[in-house]
SETORDREN-511392 format. One line per 8 residues: number of its first residue (from 1); their letters; for each residue x, y, z of C-alpha. Coordinates in steps of 0.05 Angstrom, whole numbers, plus 5000, padded with zeros to 4 digits. Each point is the difference from the previous one (the first is absolute). Layout:
NUM	a	X Y Z  ... $
//
This chain:
1	xxxxxxxx	4887 5049 3994  4937 4976 5033  4927 5022 4985  4941 4985 5044  4928 5020 5012  4983 5043 5061  4945 5042 5031  5007 5072 5023 $
9	xxxxxxxx	4945 4993 5053  5030 4967 5062  4939 4956 5016  4995 4924 5003  4989 4970 4930  4950 4951 5031  4951 5058 5008  5005 5012 4925 $
17	xxxxxxxx	4980 4928 4985  4943 5000 5050  4970 5063 4969  5005 4972 4931  4965 4936 5022  4944 5037 5036  4987 5045 4941  5001 4940 4954 $
25	xxxxxxxx	4948 4964 5041  4955 5062 5005  5005 5010 4924  4980 4928 4987  4938 5003 5043  4979 5068 4973  5000 4977 4928  4970 4933 5018 $
33	xxxxxxxx	4941 5040 5027  4990 5041 4937  5022 4948 4946  4929 4989 4975  4998 5012 4926  5076 4991 4986  5037 4940 4976  5050 4961 5044 $
41	xxxxxxxx	5062 5024 4960  4978 5072 5007  4988 4990 5075  5070 4972 5009  5030 5058 4960  4965 5052 5043  5023 4966 5066  5072 4992 4976 $
49	xxxxxxxx	5002 5071 4972  4976 5030 5066  5051 4958 5040  5057 5024 4954  4978 5073 5011  4997 4993 5075  5068 4963 5001  5033 5055 4960 $
57	xxxxxxxx	4972 5054 5044  5022 4966 5063  5069 4986 4972  5007 5074 4984  4985 5015 5074  5059 4954 5018  5045 5040 4952  5035 4944 4962 $
65	xxxxxxxx	5069 5013 4973  5060 4965 4967  5065 5006 5040  5067 4990 4968  5063 4990 5042  5070 5008 4971  5072 5015 5021  5038 5062 4977 $
73	xxxxxxxx	5075 5010 5004  5019 5068 5030  5069 5031 5005  5033 5053 5043  4984 4970 5068  4980 5036 5065  5034 4983 5065  4979 5009 5073 $
81	xxxxxxxx	5051 5021 5052  4974 4987 5071  5029 5022 5066  4980 4970 5067  4983 5059 5046  4975 4961 5061  5027 5017 5070  5054 4947 4997 $
89	xxxxxxxx	5035 5041 4947  5016 5050 5055  5051 4952 5029  5072 5022 4993  5037 4965 4944  5064 5036 4983  5010 4968 4931  5010 5066 4963 $
97	xxxxxxxx	5012 5047 5058  5020 4983 5072  4939 5032 5033  4950 4986 4946  4936 4961 5007  4972 4949 4951  4952 5052 4972  5057 5050 4993 $
105	xxxxxxxx	5038 4950 4957  4940 4986 4955  4987 5074 4991  5073 5010 4982  4995 4945 4948  4937 5030 4970  5024 5073 4999  4997 5033 4931 $
113	xxxxxxxx	5074 5000 4986  5019 4933 5031  5037 4946 4964  4938 4956 5005  4953 5051 4966  5051 5014 4945  5005 4926 4985  4926 4991 5001 $
121	xxxxxxxx	4991 5057 4951  5044 4964 4950  4955 4939 5002  4930 5031 5009  4979 5069 4977  4985 5045 5060  4926 5009 4978  4990 4924 5010 $
129	xxxxxxxx	5030 4996 5068  4948 4996 5057  5024 5011 5072  4960 4973 5059  5008 4995 5076  4966 4947 5040  4986 4980 5072  4929 4984 5021 $
137	xxxxxxxx	4977 5034 4936  5034 5009 4931  5000 5067 4966  5040 5040 4951  5056 5042 5028  4983 5074 5007  5074 5018 4993  5050 4945 4979 $
145	xxxxxxxx	5055 4992 5050  4965 5034 5057  4961 4942 5033  4990 4998 5075  5000 4933 5039  4933 5009 5034  4958 4941 4977  4971 4958 5059 $
153	xxxxxxxx	5013 4934 4964  5027 4968 4936  4945 4971 4957  5026 4964 4938  4929 4982 4979  4980 5073 4992  5064 5011 4960  4983 4942 4951 $
161	xxxxxxxx	4928 5025 4994  5019 5071 4981  5058 4982 4953  4958 4949 4965  4941 5048 4989  5045 5057 4974  5036 4951 4952  4937 4970 4970 $
169	xxxxxxxx	5003 5005 4924  5070 5032 4999  5067 4971 4980  5041 4992 5063  5074 4986 5012  4982 4981 5073  5007 5028 5069  5063 5026 5037 $
177	xxxxxxxx	4987 4991 5074  5041 5032 5057  4981 4968 5066  5025 4965 5064  4954 4942 4982  4960 4996 5065  4926 4993 4982  4963 5015 5065 $
185	xxxxxxxx	4929 4990 4972  5005 4923 5000  4997 4991 4925  5018 4939 4959  5060 5029 4961  5008 4938 4956  4927 5006 4976  5009 5075 4987 $
193	xxxxxxxx	5063 4987 4960  4965 4947 4956  4945 5051 4988  5050 5050 4974  5035 4948 4957  4933 4983 4968  4992 5074 4981  5071 5003 4973 $
201	xxxxxxxx	5022 5047 5054  5068 4974 5025  5026 5030 5065  5072 5023 5005  5009 5005 5075  5054 5043 5033  5013 4981 5072  5005 5059 5046 $
209	xxxxxxxx	5027 4993 5072  5057 4953 4993  5054 5051 5012  5002 4998 5076  5000 4947 5053  4950 5016 5055  5008 4990 5073  4936 4983 5036 $
217	xxxxxxxx	4985 4965 5064  4929 4973 5009  4967 4966 5059  4961 4951 4958  4962 4970 5057  4995 5005 5076  4951 4956 5038  4989 4958 5061 $
225	xxxxxxxx	4941 4976 5045  4939 5045 5004  4987 4978 5072  5045 4978 5058  4994 4988 5073  5044 5039 5049  5068 4972 5014  4999 4954 4939 $
233	xxxxxxxx	5046 4998 4940  4990 5048 4943  5034 4983 4934  5000 5058 4951  5027 4984 4932  5023 5051 4947  5024 4991 4929  5047 5053 4972 $
241	xxxxxxxx	5015 5011 4926  5061 5038 4975  5018 5024 4931  5066 5033 4981  5067 4987 5029  4989 4962 5066  5024 5028 5065  5025 4962 5060 $
249	xxxxxxxx	4971 5004 5069  4935 5035 4981  4964 5020 5065  4927 4977 5008  4964 5032 5059  4939 4971 5035  4958 5048 5039  4941 4991 5046 $
257	xxxxxxxx	4953 5061 5002  5056 5040 4970  5051 4980 5052  5061 4959 4977  4998 4929 5025  5056 4968 4963  5049 5013 4941  5027 4943 4956 $
265	xxxxxxxx	5048 5003 4943  4993 4963 4934  5049 4982 4945  4971 4982 4931  5059 4956 4981  4992 5010 4926  4926 4990 5002  4945 5054 4992 $
273	xxxxxxxx	4955 4972 5055  5012 4988 5075  4953 4976 5055  5004 5020 5074  4959 4974 5058  4993 5039 5064  4982 4958 5061  4974 5041 5058 $
281	xxxxxxxx	4959 4989 5062  4929 5030 4999  4994 5050 5055  4939 5027 5037  4931 4993 4969  4979 5049 4947  5007 5014 4927  5074 5002 4982 $
289	xxxxxxxx	5019 5033 4934  5066 4974 4975  5038 5033 4943  5063 4980 4964  5041 5052 4964  5067 5009 4963  5034 5067 5001  5002 5030 4929 $
297	xxxxxxxx	5066 4985 4965  5042 5049 4961  4976 5004 4928  4933 4965 5014  4946 5032 4958  4936 4973 5032  4999 4998 5077  4926 4989 5014 $
305	xxxxxxxx	5009 4924 4994  5052 4999 5056  4947 4990 5055  4943 4953 5014  4956 4984 5061  4961 4944 5032  4950 5002 5057  4995 4947 5055 $
313	xxxxxxxx	4945 4999 5052  5033 4975 5065  4949 4969 5045  4998 4984 5074  5011 4925 5010  4931 4973 5019  4979 4938 5034  4987 4962 4936 $
321	xxxxxxxx	4943 4953 4993  5012 4937 4958  4955 4943 4979  5036 4933 4998  4965 4945 4960  5031 4932 4997  4971 4934 4974  5060 4961 5025 $
329	xxxxxxxx	5032 5033 5061  5076 4996 5010  5055 5027 5045  4998 5069 4966  4930 5011 5026  5022 4985 5071  5062 5045 4998  4966 5057 4965 $
337	xxxxxxxx	4943 5001 5051  5051 4991 5055  5037 5063 4978  4936 5041 4994  5010 5043 5061  5073 5014 4985  4983 5019 4929  4940 5042 5019 $
345	xxxxxxxx	4956 4960 4955  4930 4974 5018  4982 4936 4967  4933 4968 4986  5004 4930 4974  4958 4946 4966  5035 4931 5000  4969 4941 4966 $
353	xxxxxxxx	5002 4938 5044  4954 4955 4958  4951 5002 4942  4960 5064 5009  5025 5004 5072  5040 5062 5020  5030 5023 5064  4996 5076 5005 $
361	xxxxxxxx	5027 5055 5042  4968 5069 4988  5018 5071 5020  4955 5042 5044  4948 5036 4957  5012 4956 4940  4953 4950 4967  4998 4925 5008 $
369	xxxxxxxx	5049 4954 4964  4964 4935 5016  4993 4983 4926  5073 5012 4988  4995 5071 4971  4966 5066 5017  4925 4997 4983  4997 5068 4967 $
377	xxxxxxxx	5045 5046 4960  4992 5053 5055  5031 4952 5052  5057 4983 4953  5016 5074 4988  5012 5011 5074  5068 4965 4993  5065 5029 4973 $
385	xxxxxxxx	5030 4935 4974  4974 4933 4978  5047 4940 5006  4982 4936 4962  5041 4940 5022  4996 4930 4968  4932 5017 4975  4956 4958 4956 $
393	xxxxxxxx	4970 5051 4949  4939 4954 4987  4975 5015 5071  4990 5074 4986  4935 5025 4971  5003 5042 4936  4976 5062 5037  5054 4991 5054 $
401	xxxxxxxx	5053 5000 4946  4970 5064 4973  5000 5031 5069  5075 4986 5006  5014 5033 4932  4959 5062 5020  5036 5000 5067  5069 5005 4966 $
409	xxxxxxxx	4980 5047 4942  4953 5048 5032  5009 4993 5075  5075 5003 4990  5009 4938 5042  5057 4950 5000  4996 4926 4979  5052 4947 5017 $
417	xxxxxxxx	4997 4931 4969  5049 4946 5022  5008 4926 5012  4975 4940 4959  4935 5027 4971  4953 4952 4966  4953 5004 4939  5030 5064 4970 $
425	xxxxxxxx	4953 4992 4941  4943 5018 5049  5032 5067 5019  4953 5036 4953  5005 5076 4998  5052 4997 5057  5051 4971 4951  4996 5067 4961 $
433	xxxxxxxx	5032 5038 5057  5055 4950 5019  5070 5018 4978  5012 4930 4972  4966 4949 4957  4989 4940 5047  5019 4929 4982  4976 4935 5031 $
441	xxxxxxxx	5066 4962 5016  5031 5000 5070  5075 4988 5008  5018 4966 5066  5056 4976 5043  5065 4999 4961  5060 4971 5036  5031 5067 5016 $
449	xxxxxxxx	4941 5045 4992  4984 5051 4946  5047 5061 5005  4968 5068 4998  5036 5063 4975  4978 5073 5004  4999 5040 4937  5029 5072 4993 $
457	xxxxxxxx	4929 5024 5001  4987 4962 5064  5061 5030 5034  4971 5070 4988  4930 4979 5021  4970 5019 5067  4984 4929 5022  5074 4983 5005 $
465	xxxxxxxx	5014 5059 5043  5048 5059 5002  5067 4988 4964  4986 4926 4991  5004 4983 5075  4954 4941 4993  5039 4970 4942  5065 5007 5040 $
473	xxxxxxxx	4969 4961 5056  4979 4942 4955  5048 4941 5005  5001 4948 4945  4958 4955 5045  4946 5054 5007  5001 5011 4925  4982 4928 4989 $
481	xxxxxxxx	4926 4982 4991  4967 4932 5003  4946 5013 4947  4971 5050 4951  4943 5003 4951  5004 5006 4925  4996 5069 4968  4986 5000 4925 $
489	xxxxxxxx	5021 5072 4991  5003 5072 5027  4946 5050 4984  5017 5067 4966  5014 5053 5054  5021 4950 5054  5066 5003 5036  5043 4937 5013 $
497	xxxxxxxx	5032 5007 5068  5026 4930 5010  5008 4936 4960  5011 4927 5018  5042 4948 4963  4972 4931 4988  5038 4934 4993  5011 5012 4926 $
505	xxxxxxxx	5036 5064 5017  4943 5042 4972  4979 5065 5032  4927 5008 5019  4962 5061 5028  4996 4997 5076  4980 5068 5027  4962 5047 4954 $
513	xxxxxxxx	4969 5068 5014  4954 5043 4961  4958 5063 5010  4928 4988 4974  4953 5060 4996  5005 5036 5066  5025 4939 5039  5057 4950 5001 $
521	xxxxxxxx	5010 4925 4992  5056 4953 5025  5010 4929 4976  5045 4949 5035  5010 4936 4961  5020 4964 5065  4976 4994 5071  5060 4982 5042 $
529	xxxxxxxx	5015 5068 5028  4987 4973 5070  5071 4969 4995  5027 5071 5007  4968 5004 5067  5025 4932 5024  5071 5001 4971  5022 5072 5007 $
537	xxxxxxxx	5027 5037 5061  4940 5025 5042  5035 5067 5009  5004 5010 4924  4923 5001 4997  5009 4980 4927  4931 4969 4995  4964 5057 5034 $
545	xxxxxxxx	5035 5053 4959  4985 4966 4934  4927 4992 5016  4993 5070 5028  5031 5029 4936  4954 4958 4956  4938 5020 5039  5020 5074 5000 $
553	xxxxxxxx	5011 4998 4925  4932 4967 4988  4961 5044 5047  5031 5069 4989  4953 5023 4945  4940 4978 5042  5019 5040 5062  4972 5070 5008 $
561	xxxxxxxx	5043 5055 5029  4965 5050 5045  5006 5074 4981  4999 5031 4929  5016 4951 4944  5013 5029 4931  5004 4959 4936  4999 5017 4926 $
569	xxxxxxxx	4973 4962 4941  5072 4991 4972  5070 5001 5027  5031 5038 4940  4969 5055 4959  5015 5039 4936  4997 5078 5003  4931 5023 4981 $
577	xxxxxxxx	4964 4939 5029  4951 5005 5056  5010 4960 5063  4943 4970 5037  5012 5008 5074  4967 4952 5049  4999 5014 5075  4978 4955 5056 $
585	xxxxxxxx	4998 5025 5072  5004 4941 5049  4987 5001 5074  5037 4958 5050  4947 4945 4993  5013 4995 4925  4936 5032 4978  4992 5056 4949 $
593	xxxxxxxx	4986 5069 5030  4944 5036 4963  4976 5073 4993  5069 5032 5003  5023 5066 4972  5066 4985 4966  5046 5046 4965  5044 4974 4943 $
601	xxxxxxxx	5059 5036 4967  5044 4982 4940  5071 5029 5002  5041 4995 4938  5076 4992 4997  5006 5076 4989  4959 5015 5063  4935 5020 4965 $
609	xxxxxxxx	4940 4980 5041  4928 4984 4980  4941 4979 5043  4968 4932 4989  4926 4996 5011  4982 4935 5037  4930 4972 5001  4974 4944 5043 $
617	xxxxxxxx	4971 4936 4973  4944 4958 5031  5051 4951 5029  5036 5053 5039  5058 5009 4951  5021 5066 4970  5022 5012 4928  5026 5058 4959 $
625	xxxxxxxx	5038 5014 4935  5059 5045 4985  5036 5013 4935  5076 4989 5004  5028 5054 4957  5074 4999 5014  5049 4943 4991  5040 4978 5062 $
633	xxxxxxxx	4977 4979 5068  4936 5032 5028  4971 4995 5070  4928 4988 5019  4981 5020 5072  4933 4988 5035  4984 5028 5069  4940 5004 5046 $
641	xxxxxxxx	4973 4987 5071  4981 4927 5002  4973 4993 5071  4966 5050 5043  5046 5031 5051  5064 4982 4964  5050 5041 4960  5000 5006 4925 $
649	xxxxxxxx	5035 4942 4966  5039 5002 4935  5026 4949 4951  5040 5007 4935  5023 4957 4942  5045 5013 4941  4981 4984 4927  5049 4994 4943 $
657	xxxxxxxx	4983 5040 4938  5037 4986 4936  5005 5047 4943  4942 4996 4952  5044 5021 4943  5011 4938 4958  5049 5038 4958  5054 4993 5053 $
665	xxxxxxxx	4989 4925 5017  5051 4979 4947  5049 5055 4990  5051 4965 4954  4997 4995 4925  4957 4941 4979  5043 4981 4942  4970 4931 4994 $
673	xxxxxxxx	4929 5025 4990  5021 5053 4950  5040 4950 4959  4942 4951 4998  4950 5054 4982  5044 5026 4943  5017 4932 4971  4930 4972 5002 $
681	xxxxxxxx	4975 5062 4963  5051 4988 4944  5048 5053 5023  5063 5000 5044  5030 5026 5065  5057 5048 5006  5032 5050 5048  5010 5075 4995 $
689	xxxxxxxx	5072 4993 4978  4981 4954 4942  4942 5036 4966  5033 4992 4932  4977 4928 5000  4927 5027 4996  5016 5043 4939  5028 4941 4963 $
697	xxxxxxxx	4932 4968 5005  4960 5060 4976  5000 5020 4926  4974 5066 4973  4962 4963 4944  4968 4949 5044  4941 4967 4964  4940 4981 5041 $
705	xxxxxxxx	4941 4960 4976  4937 5033 5026  4932 4966 4999  4946 5044 4969  4927 4988 4981  4947 5035 4956  4925 4992 5003  4949 5007 4944 $
713	xxxxxxxx	4928 5014 5021  4947 4960 4964  4937 5023 5035  4996 5069 4968  5017 4979 4929  4951 5027 4946  4990 4931 4971  4971 4972 5066 $
721	xxxxxxxx	4950 5058 5001  4983 4987 4928  4987 4926 5012  4954 5015 5060  4961 5051 4959  4992 4952 4941  4975 4944 5046  4950 5046 5032 $
729	xxxxxxxx	4977 5024 4932  4990 4927 4978  4960 4984 5061  4956 5061 4993  4987 4985 4927  4977 4929 5016  4958 5020 5059  4965 5053 4957 $
737	xxxxx	4991 4950 4942  4967 4949 5047  4963 5052 5044  5035 4978 5063  4995 5067 5035 $
//
């Protein structure tokens, strides 16, 4: 038992003390003004008497009371029986009947004459049995054994809140919970279980949904490059998940704009995940919508996740414009510029030949490079690619480093760094977009050279060409390099394409790629690629093909494709989300076409069409929004007349829309979560065929200690009123005696 002092008025106690102090000061000064003719003891009595009166009156306003807390033992416990009625309970189970759902099985168990109900009646009187159903909300069952699986999600937090509130102050034998254990509201089940344990509400969880093995095929991911140039390699990668008894030779179909391109077959070999890569040649320019799909299998419940899509903008190969900056020219510079015409690349160059002395070669219409770098950000942004070879980072100004970062991130340009670069500590903000952390050491001239090896990621990368043709042409001699620079580590998100082995037989990063913002960055730790030109067969064009692939990969995001270009703010959506559609209409000169009347249409997988309203921005781009209501693959089409005197043009892309129903993301019984939830609450886990184990834990005469409290008000007691009246009477008598009125 515990007794303490409290106030009924919910106001800060500090206000009470401030009021008492203020009234005490005012009383003192009042009587000090009129104390003429009274003795000092009588003056003190009057001041103290008035302060006591005011204090008692103010205390009464705060409603003082004495609160006593105690524990009381109650018998004849209540019990809560809870059934999960979320949508996932509509999944076929077959535990009790072949065609029954999880909800059917729970309703059968809770029916009035069921074995479970009869056993429960023996332990807990029917009047103290409370039946609930829960999904996003928890409520009492209207009719026991007639629940419908309609709840949009499973929220264990709402369950705990409702059960705890209803059990407050009552003896409870606990909670019997029927569920598949999949909380889809993102709750901390462990924390909720501890909360129930603290309130002496143990959970006896019954796992529902373990009576059937499900067959489900899911295309977990499907992606590839967002941009590509015509007649270049496209690598499209898909990850497939399978649950149930694996099948052999599962067909996976790749389609381009709904036309089948290729079919591959996959075996899971005892695993539940498989990865496939489709390598195809990008065709004519335009937006290509690729989809990958798997025919529904016999017995498969959910078929909407058997398809996914990816959009690639194939662009016309342009005459790329590259800026080559070198502070220590080598053979690569000579060979790269020598191949410019064949590679359809126009180069501007700034080569340092002495302290602050640069030899430059500029392109027509471009700014000066006499100081070793473009003199404005606008000039820099005219290029597609920046190549930094053997550079000394200390030579660059801080604003030039910032321009290059902006060039990659926002202009969607490409940056290539290779050779023996100096003063990496001076790289400033440029270091943030590099795919590696640069070191300072340079490893040179071993007896037999440093051997390079291409990683599996490198073999699938565009810079090494279709089906690894470049790697196949590399002899051991060509894979040997004379030097490389130190790399302290790879950045998160980077892709290691090739590594090099030092004299201690340790592998070091050699070729690393990364997509940064809208652009791309390539890093070569060495600079001896000119040897591929000198030592390979001229007809193989090994050197030219490698550099062409590298430049294409770097520049592809920066190249604009004429016609209608459609993009969306995301590549994947959830049903119910709105997609932001962005449209650029480009003329043959690469400029945006303004003041167009464009028509946009969204077509769902079921053929339903909705118009998309497109509005023009100040920069000549068009935007609109459309709500994606149906799961599957939807098509967005935009059409309009771009140039006077020409026919109407049309462009379409596909968007992948996943189900917004979280209830079907994890369709199996989450036995692990249910067991943990039950055990941490002080209860236990069981299955429908072992319900007697619950009854052995529940006793009819369960005693429960319940915390109670009682409050005794002091402020309205007669003796307080009596004291105040007596004190007032005493003050009035003295004031009349001494004529203080």
